[in-house]
TORVO-765477 format. One record per residue (C-alpha): z, y, x; residue in one letter. Coordinates in steps of 0.02 Angstrom, whole numbers, plus 50000, padded with zeros to 5 digits. Layout:
% TORVO-765477
ZYXA/...
//
This chain:
% TORVO-765477
494034963448734M/492994962148877R/494484962949046R/496144958249041L/497144968749190L/498414960349245V/499954970049341F/501284965249421F/502984972649430R/502834979149610D/501234985749567Q/501475000649510L/500035013649578S/499135022949461R/497595019949564T/497585003949582A/496084993249606P/495614984349418P/495865002349359L/494475010149467R/492915002749348D/494104998949198A/493405005949028D/494835009248931P/493805006448769A/493524987148805Q/494664983448917D/496564979748900V/498114977849036C/499664969249025V/501384970449090L/502984963949060T/504904967249103E/505284947449102H/505744940749243T/505534920449261A/507014911049195P/508284907749314D/507894923049442T/509384932149472P/509244950949510E/510294964449578H/510714976249387T/510304988349504Q/508624985149555K/508114978649391R/508544994849291V/507505003649439Y/506024992849391V/506234992849222V/506185011749219A/504685014949337A/503655000249222Q/503765009949068R/503195026749159Y/501815016749212F/501435009949036R/501465028148978D/500295033149114A/499065018849051L/499195022748895R/498905040748917E/497445036548993Q/496645027248829G/497185011148881F/497934996948759T/499404990448826V/500304973548788H/501874975648861Y/503394966848859E/505114976048862A/506574965348943C/507454964448764T/506134957748671D/506384941348635D/504874928448693V/504544910248703P/504684909648898E/504974923549013P/503974930149154G/502474937249202P/501364921049192L/501944915749055A/501714933448963H/499784930749025L/499544913148959A/500134920448786R/499044934648803T/497594922748856L/497464911048711A/497814926348588A/496384938448654H/495044925348738S/494544940248885P/493044937748948T/493744940749149A/495464944049205V/495854957749361H/497284959749463A/497654967949644T/498254952249742E/500044949649699P/501304950049845G/501864932549852S/500894916149877I/501744909249732E/501174922449600Q/499254920049669R/499264901349649R/500054903649471G/499074915649401L/497604907449463Q/498034891249372R/498374900249223I/496714908149220C/495874890649262D/496904881449128E/496264896249008A/494374895349089G/494444912549114V/493734919549276P/494914929149379L/494384943949509T/495644946849621L/495554965349706H/496054969849886E/497764978249885D/497194994349957T/498955002249982H/499134995050118F/498305000750292L/497794984850373C/496904973750263T/497084955150266R/495334950350352D/495874963950489T/497444957650530F/496914940850539T/495444944850658E/497034952650761W/498124939050741V/496994924350774D/497304915850953G/498634924050989R/500184913451027K/501614925150964S/501224942350886P/501884956950956T/502144971750853L/501964985550975E/500204978851012Y/499754978350843F/500714995650808Y/499575002550967R/497944996350876E/498595004550699Q/498915021850791R/497065020750842R/496525016050683A/497285031150578Y/497285042550749N/499085045150731C/500095054350849L/498905054650982L/498195067551098T/496245073451086D/495835060151224S/496585046551101G/498405044951215D/499965045451110P/500805062051120I/502135062051240G/501545050551325G/502425035351279D/501945024951112W/503635018751092N/505265029451111Y/506345016351029D/507635016651171K/507995034051139Q/508515027150946N/510015016950995R/511655029450990E/512975027150902S/513915042150806F/515445041050937G/517325043350884A/516775059150783D/515545048650686G/514185057950597P/514775071350521G/514055081350347L/512355074250305M/511295079150128P/511615066450004D/509815060149949P/509195065649775P/509965057749612S/508755051349477Y/510125043449383R/509995057349240D/508085051549206D/507905046549019P/506955031849065Y/508435027549192V/509955029449059Q/508925019448933E/508445003349046A/510445004149111I/510785001948911A/509274988348901D/509574979149062V/511514976448995N/511154971248858E/509574958948923A/510624952849063Y/512594952549044P/512884943349200D/511674951549322A/512514953949503P/512884970449580G/513394987749494R/512515003349460I/513575017849571S/513005036049602E/511915043549684P/510325031749604F/509315037249744P/507795029649682W/506285039749612P/505365030149456V/503725040849445T/502555046849579P/503035064349548Q/505065060549604Q/504435048949768A/503705064549806Q/505065073349786E/506035061949880A/504815062050019L/504965082150032N/506825079650037R/506915068050154F/505875076550298I/506545093350257D/508255086650280E/508515070750355R/507125067650458L/507585079150603P/509395067250631T/508475051750596F/507885046350774G/509245045350894T/510605035750772H/509565026650669Q/510425010150736D/512085014450712A/513505011650557M/514795020150506W/516115015850354T/515835022150183G/514145030750234R/512525020250166P/511335035450192W/511415041150340L/509885049150403S/508945034450327H/507385039850209S/507715027550051Q/505825026750024L/505575009750052S/505755004449849P/504505018349801A/503275012449934L/503584994249887N/503384996449698L/501805006949757K/502265022649688L/502165031549873L/500455030349964D/501005027250159P/499685036950219R/500665052750119D/502215047750211V/501385045550377I/500555062350354R/502255071950305A/502975064950466A/501705069150574E/501515085450511T/503405089150530A/503265086650709Y/501885097350751H/502795111550661D/504175109750788G/505245102750618H/505555084850674A/505905078250884P/504475065950932L/505775052350944N/506255054450779A/504585056050698V/503715042650806E/505225030550771G/505075031650581F/503115033550578I/503345014350672R/504405007550530Q/502895011850402I/501255010450505L/502014997950622G/503184985850555W/502804985150374R/501114981450404E/501524970750522F/502504960650425I/501604958750281R/499954952950385G/501344938050460L/501664935250279Y/500054929950223W/499544923050397H/500824910050374R/500914909950157A/500924890850187D/502064887950303D/503664897850269W/504544887750138P/504884873350268A/505414884850388M/507234878550475N/506834878650656E/508904878050705L/509234866550547G/510494878650489A/511134870150318S/512894879450256E/512654885050109P/512974906950068L/514744911450058P/515224918549890D/515644932849964F/513644939649998Y/513804940249795W/515224952649797T/515884958249972G/517574952149955D/518034946250146T/519274952550273Q/517914956450398M/517624974250401A/515854975650452C/515504961850317M/516574970350186H/515804987050200D/513934980750215A/514054969650094L/514954980749979S/513694992749994Q/512404982249927V/513384977049776V/513554996349746D/511885001749788H/510734987249836A/510414993849987Y/510734993350166G/509835000450311H/508854989150446H/510314987750576I/511494982050425Q/510454969050369R/509854961250531L/511274964150637M/512774962950515I/512374952150374T/510864943650437G/511684940350588L/513284933250521F/512034921650439G/511274916650583L/512854913950677L/513724903450542Y/512024893250512G/511624896250318I/510184888150242N/508644901950293P/508004900450120Q/509554902650043E/509824917750140L/508104924150090N/508254921049905D/509784931649903W/509014946250005H/507584945649880E/508694944749739A/510164957349789F/509004973249892Y/508194983449799I/506534986649884D/506394967849945A/504844957449880W/504204939549985P/503024947050060W/504194959050153V/505804950450138S/505114931750217V/504744934850362P/506014947350389N/507324935350350M/506634918850399L/505824926550569G/506604940550620M/508294937350573S/508594918550553Q/507304913250674Y/507024898450552A/504944901550633D/505524896550799S/505194915550866G/503464918850791Y/504024933650717V/505284939950850G/505194927650990T/506964924551023K/508584923150893P/509304941450871Y/511234935350925T/512534946350978A/514414946550984S/515674959050893G/515454968851038K/513784974050966Y/514464978750810V/515984986650893N/514805000050976R/513705003850866M/515105009250744S/516725012950666N/516794994350579Y/518054986050710C/519275001450728S/519764995150529G/519904977750557C/521124964550569Q/520054956350681Y/519784960050888D/518064958550942P/518484956451116A/519214939051079E/518404922451048S/520024910250993T/521524911850929G/521844917650749A/521564936950780K/519774934150867A/518344940450785C/517144928050683P/515854937250755F/516214935150950T/516804917050908T/515114910750816L/514084919550937Y/514724907051059W/514814894750961D/512964898750918F/512534896651091L/513294880151135D/512634873150981R/510834876551014H/510884877351209E/509634863951206D/508364871151087T/508384889951161L/508604882851361S/506534883551332G/506464902551291N/506524913251456R/507234928551351R/508784917451305M/509144915451514N/510394926551530F/511554924651381Q/511454904651402L/512064908051569A/513464914451517N/513904901451402V/513524888351528R/515154897351645R/516404893451525K/517364878351558G/517574863251446D/519474871451399A/518714887951330E/517244879251240R/518414867051146S/519624882951105A/518064890951034I/517264876450932A/519154874750861E/519194892850810R/517454892150733A/517884875650629A/519224885850575D/518254899050530I/517194887050415R/518574881850332T/519034899750285K/517354904250209V/517354887150114H/519124892350050N/518664909750027G/519724915450132T/519004921950296L/
//
């Protein structure tokens, strides 16, 4: 054996950098389905990753590589990718280990430690799947007090000549059409929309369902129809084509809207395939831009979708690595409440939380506003420990990996970073939920009320949050309007809000909210 090529569960690109100058006659690949001990994970996420890994294993063997592969049903002395690597190094003594840079600082350090202990040199390759290198992002972000997505996104558009005129200006005259993409559905709802494709009948998906049920019988979550997660590059391309043809044209205007029992709407569901590296973001962006130039999709839909891929996804990854050592200790607001049990089950009388969380239980999925302004917002207002909330998010969402989850949850969602990602806490009352969804129409709580037994927990906790954190947030000018509103409330109303907030906390602890 010359080189040992290591692949983590989310590194399934057929053109991964360690393969580019590899020799199948001398180099050996290692891959395991096992996760580290005591790693909770949604059963649907496990099935998805296992099925995709098995196709990747087959592709490597078809190229002539020997693959040391552990299935989740295999008995092993210690589960997990680093333990698997240590056993392989002890058994085969390669001259070098090569890997694509992992997606978490913990994996990177663990990989280096295992190789150092074995006395084998490690070469980490830049992950060329992404569109902005770590060095490029560092050059851009250094010296900025608060990095802003909009400026980074413009640089990315210029770097990739995306949606630009011949003179280098943004097509349509504006860089960002987000203001056109915040409409609710109205009383009539979203209407009929095509479902995404389903891959549940795929043979490796079926095999993975049986094996995951055997290996992880207590894993949380369910496997429901459809199973819209492609497990091969070919299926991922099909899913992309279907999205461009069927849902991109209606994606823009209502991308922030929510509707009971409608998990998919016009969203792409492509992030899991992107994050396993089954789909190249360059192909995704090119397909969306072509749809605009062909007149198939409007500019606000195409720009909004491309901003998620070329802008936000790259921005978040850059921020993760730029502050990699700092994230584990972040908790700006001192939030300390334990994660309520209903986050794992959806069993709550709050209609919005019940729908958003039951959807995650069934599909391991929620779109960005459900995460930010429903499940994340409740966590922020209630005061859930942000590290615990992020652990839940990584475990329960099919597209969540540390590099993407940590800055989104600790930063954008929970303000644990003191505004490094989002500049201010994303706070709102139940009135926002009522405006952007139909959830409140079927709920026992009233979004217009902040006190009394029928008061919406979001509304009560919104005012309670501002009251509790007034001193901390008073230096943030973007919070001036909201803080001015809470200061207008008299002592009696503030006291009644605090009393209702205490009642809500008691009900959460008792499992009766």
